[in-house]
N, C-alpha and C positions, 0 to 999 in steps of 0.2 A: 566454497566460499564466495560471498556476494563480492562483485566489483563494481563501484557506482562510476558512470561515465560523466558524471558532474557531481561536485560536492553537495552533500547535502546542505539545504539551505537555498539552492538555486532559486533565485525570484522568478516568478511570471507575472505576466501582466493581469491575467485572469483571476478572479474570485478577491480583489482586494488585497494583493500580497502573497498569496498563497503560495506554499513552497511544493516543488513537484521535484522527485528524484529520478533519475535513468538509471539503469541497472543495464550490464553488460548481456547482450543475448536477448533481452526484452524490450529495450528502448524507455521512452520516459513513462511514467505512469499516467500522466494526462493527456498525451500527444499520440502514443502507439497502442495499437490493440495486440495485446499479449497472444502468442501462438502456444495453442496446448503441447507441442511437441517439446518446445523450449521449456516449458512451465513444468512438465512430466519429468524432464530430466534434472530439475533441482530437488533437493532436500528439503523435507518436510519444514524444518526450522526456518529456511531461507523463504519458502511460500508464505508461511506465518507472518515472519517480518516484512516481506513486501505487502500483504494482504492490508496487514495492519498499520502499513507507513501510509498507503493513500488514506486510512481512517484520519490518521494523524496529521496528514497534510491538508486535511479538511475539517480540523476542529475537534474531534473525538477526544473525549475526557476518559481515560482509561481506568477501569475500575479494580481489574485483577492487579495482582503482585506483579506478574510477567509483564503486562502492559506499562505498568508504571515504571519498571524497571528500566524497559526500552524506549519508552518515548516520555517527552515531557510536557506534564500537564498543565505547566503553568501559562501556557497559551491557548488553553482550549476553551471552548464555549458550548459544546453540544454533548450532554451526557446520554442521549438517547441514540443509540448505533442507528436504528432505524430512519431515524431524522436527519442524520448527516448528509448535506448537500453535495451531491458529486455530478461531475460532467459524465454525459453518457458512457464516453470512454473509460473513464475511472470506475464508473459502476458495471462496464463490461469486464474490465480487467478484474475487478473484486469476484466477479462472478466465476470467470474463468479461473482464477486463483483457487477458489473453491471446488471446483469441478476438478482440478488436478488434484488437491489434497485428497477427495474421495477417491479418486481412482488410485491413488497412491497409497490409501489406507491411512493416512495422517491423522493424529487426534490432537 
């Protein structure tokens, strides 16, 4: 089960008021580089959520039913996932999560 260190909606000064979440054992999505060992100890559903939460924090508009059920599109602005602007840390964390998902055989 995911455990937030800070409540959803924690405001940061970068990116015009973007929200960053922090997760127990990983750190904050925008300030901590996620470690593969910690990621590979997680469930696929948690990895999916954290990866997509980073996209949500950065304005992605979800198209799938699963994405729309889990994330609020009312405040999104980018419909092309490849064009979502992220910091180097956020992009690295997404890539680290994808590597962990592949290693664990997540779908």
